[in-house]
N, C-alpha and C positions, 0 to 999 in steps of 0.2 A: 504494500500500500504506500502510495506517495501522497503526502499532504503538503500543499503549497499555500502560503498566505500571501496575499497581495492587497491591492486597493485600486479602486477606480477613481481617478482624479479628474475633476472637471471644474468649470466655473459656475458658481451658484448664480441665481437670478440677480443678486445685487453686485455681481462682478468679482466677489471674493473667491479665493481658491477653496475647494472642498474636496474631501477624499473619503470614500466609504470603503471600509475594509471588506474583503471577502476571502473565502477559503475554497480551494479547488482540491478535490479528492479523486485519486485515480487508483484503480486496482489493476494490477497486471499479473498475468500468469505466463511464465516463459517469456517470450518476447512480444506478447500481444496484450493490448489493453482490453480488459474484459468489462470494465465499468468505469464511468467517470461522471462526476456531478460537481456542481458548485453551490455554494451557500452564501447568500448576501442578505443583510438585514433590511427587510422592506421598510420598516419604520424610519430608520436612519437615512435610507435612500430617498424616500419621499420628502422627508424633512429637509435634507441637504439640498435637494433640487427645488425647494420652495413650494411643494405641493402637499402640505399636510392635510389639506381638505380632501385629498383622494384616499385617505385612510378611513377605514370603517370607524365609527364612533367608539367601538369597544377598544380598539387599539390606541386611540388618543387618550383614553383614561389612564394609560400607563401601567 
């Protein structure tokens, strides 16, 4: 299993720099990738992009 942590950098609506971390997980067997997936925090992503209104009300309660 390979786990890589990184982040998606972008400019937020107010022009400031923003970065949302994510994790990429890959499983390999022999020389073949048999599964891959990534995980990113949807609340942090929407908030950093200036769209907290796109989150369901239950998530905004924290």
